[in-house]
C-alpha positions in Angstrom: -5.3 -14.3 -6.6 -4.0 -11.5 -8.6 -6.2 -9.9 -11.2 -5.4 -7.3 -13.9 -8.7 -5.6 -13.3 -8.1 -2.9 -10.5 -10.4 -3.2 -7.4 -10.4 0.1 -5.4 -9.7 -0.2 -1.7 -11.7 1.0 1.4 -11.4 4.7 1.8 -10.1 4.4 5.4 -7.5 2.1 4.4 -6.4 4.6 1.6 -6.5 7.5 4.2 -4.0 5.4 6.4 -1.6 4.9 3.4 -1.9 8.7 2.6 -0.9 9.6 6.1 1.9 7.0 6.0 3.2 8.9 3.0 3.0 12.2 4.5 4.9 11.1 7.5 7.3 8.9 5.4 6.6 6.0 7.6 8.4 2.7 7.2 5.7 0.0 6.7 5.6 -3.7 7.2 3.8 -4.8 3.9 2.3 -8.1 3.0 1.3 -8.6 -0.6 -1.3 -11.0 -2.2 1.6 -12.9 -3.8 3.1 -13.7 -0.5 5.9 -11.2 -0.5 6.6 -9.5 2.8 8.7 -6.2 3.1 9.6 -3.2 5.1 9.6 -0.2 3.1 9.3 3.7 3.5 6.0 4.9 2.0 6.7 8.0 -0.1 3.8 8.8 -2.3 0.6 7.6 -3.9 -0.2 7.8 -7.6 -2.8 7.2 -10.1 -2.0 5.8 -13.5 -4.6 4.6 -16.0 -7.3 4.4 -13.3 -5.0 2.2 -11.0 -3.8 3.5 -7.7 -0.3 2.8 -6.4 1.7 3.2 -3.2 5.2 4.4 -4.1 7.7 2.9 -1.6 11.5 3.1 -1.1 12.8 -0.4 -0.5 16.5 -1.4 -0.3 17.5 2.0 -2.1 15.1 1.5 -4.9 11.7 2.8 -5.6 8.8 0.4 -6.1 5.3 1.1 -7.1 2.8 -1.3 -5.3 -0.9 -1.8 -6.7 -3.0 -0.9 -3.7 -5.3 -3.8 -4.5 -2.3 -6.3 -4.3 -1.6 -5.2 -0.6 -3.1 -7.6 1.9 -2.1 -5.6 4.9 0.4 -3.0 6.4 1.5 -2.0 9.8 3.4 0.6 11.7 3.3 1.3 15.5 1.5 4.6 14.8 -1.1 3.0 12.6 -1.4 -0.4 14.0 -2.1 -3.4 11.6 -4.4 -2.5 8.8 -6.0 -5.5 6.8 -6.8 -3.9 3.4 -10.4 -4.4 2.2 -12.1 -3.7 -1.1 -14.1 -0.4 -1.4 -17.8 -0.8 -0.6 
């Protein structure tokens, strides 16, 4: 279920996404709406108290709300199932 109220994600999951951005890793992402995509992690941003992962996908830049990501994976990181902050 997608909600408009932002739910911060677990710090370890956030750190893994930051690392993916630093290394410009291509992640396999699964979103809560069922969409699956492979996209290059490029940046993290905060807008109006909502955190986003900025990815490059099919030549376009997309901003994915962190709390809409179910999981992400890369051989260097393994598979990370995103959980809410404690």
